[in-house]
C-alpha positions as CSV (number, residue, x, y, z in Angstrom):
1,X,-3.9,18.6,-20.0
2,X,-0.6,19.3,-18.2
3,X,2.6,19.3,-20.2
4,X,5.0,16.4,-19.8
5,X,2.5,13.6,-19.6
6,X,3.5,10.6,-21.7
7,X,1.5,9.8,-24.9
8,X,-1.1,7.1,-24.6
9,X,-4.1,6.8,-22.3
10,X,-5.8,10.2,-21.7
11,X,-6.7,10.6,-18.0
12,X,-9.3,13.0,-16.6
13,X,-7.4,16.0,-15.3
14,X,-8.3,18.9,-13.0
15,X,-6.3,22.0,-12.5
16,X,-6.1,24.3,-9.4
17,X,-4.0,27.4,-9.0
18,X,-2.9,28.7,-5.6
19,X,-1.4,32.1,-5.1
20,X,-0.5,34.4,-2.3
21,X,2.2,36.1,-0.2
22,X,3.5,33.6,2.4
23,X,4.8,36.2,4.9
24,X,5.5,39.9,5.3
25,X,8.1,41.2,2.9
26,X,8.2,37.9,1.1
27,X,7.9,37.5,-2.7
28,X,4.5,36.3,-4.0
29,X,4.3,32.6,-4.4
30,X,2.1,30.5,-6.7
31,X,1.5,26.9,-7.5
32,X,-0.3,25.2,-10.4
33,X,-1.6,21.8,-9.4
34,X,-2.8,19.2,-11.9
35,X,-4.5,16.0,-10.6
36,X,-5.0,13.4,-13.2
37,X,-7.2,10.4,-12.6
38,X,-6.5,7.1,-14.3
39,X,-8.8,4.1,-14.5
40,X,-6.4,2.0,-12.4
41,X,-3.4,2.8,-10.2
42,X,-1.0,1.1,-12.6
43,X,-1.9,3.7,-15.2
44,X,-1.0,6.5,-12.8
45,X,2.2,4.7,-11.8
46,X,3.3,4.3,-15.4
47,X,2.5,7.9,-16.2
48,X,4.5,9.1,-13.2
49,X,7.5,7.0,-14.2
50,X,7.4,8.3,-17.8
51,X,6.4,11.9,-17.2
52,X,9.1,14.4,-18.1
53,X,11.0,16.0,-15.2
54,X,10.9,19.8,-15.1
55,X,12.4,22.6,-13.0
56,X,10.4,23.7,-9.9
57,X,8.0,20.7,-10.4
58,X,7.1,17.9,-8.1
59,X,5.2,14.8,-9.3
60,X,3.7,12.0,-7.2
61,X,1.2,9.2,-7.4
62,X,-1.5,8.4,-4.9
63,X,-3.5,5.3,-5.9
64,X,-5.0,6.1,-9.3
65,X,-4.1,9.8,-9.3
66,X,-1.0,11.4,-10.8
67,X,-0.3,14.9,-9.3
68,X,2.0,17.5,-10.8
69,X,2.8,20.6,-8.8
70,X,4.7,23.4,-10.5
71,X,5.6,26.4,-8.3
72,X,7.0,29.9,-8.6
73,X,8.4,31.9,-5.7
74,X,8.0,30.9,-2.1
75,X,10.1,28.5,-0.1
76,X,10.7,24.8,-0.4
77,X,8.9,24.4,2.9
78,X,5.7,26.0,1.5
79,X,5.8,23.6,-1.5
80,X,6.4,20.6,0.9
81,X,3.4,21.7,3.0
82,X,1.2,21.9,-0.1
83,X,2.3,18.5,-1.4
84,X,1.8,16.8,1.9
85,X,-1.7,18.3,2.2
86,X,-2.6,17.0,-1.3
87,X,-1.2,13.5,-0.5
88,X,-3.3,13.3,2.7
89,X,-6.5,14.5,0.9
90,X,-6.0,12.0,-2.0
91,X,-5.2,9.2,0.4
92,X,-8.7,9.6,2.0
93,X,-10.3,9.3,-1.5
94,X,-8.6,5.9,-2.1
């Protein structure tokens, strides 16, 4: 389970780790992505509202999924691209 989730209902969570060098002479970048599925979208919404904020972390809800993305290195543009791709992919599952 990812850190920072509120106590209570235990969702089904999956973790993915992305890593690489975004461009020549750039520092390595990595992102840890947790996707947590709740029984209903209201559970994901409540968890998103109550989840602790953390540095270099983005959280968002898409239907019944709460997604937490924690990154190291890389640019904000790379993180934004990853988050948008995840949002699109989850929107198709809804």
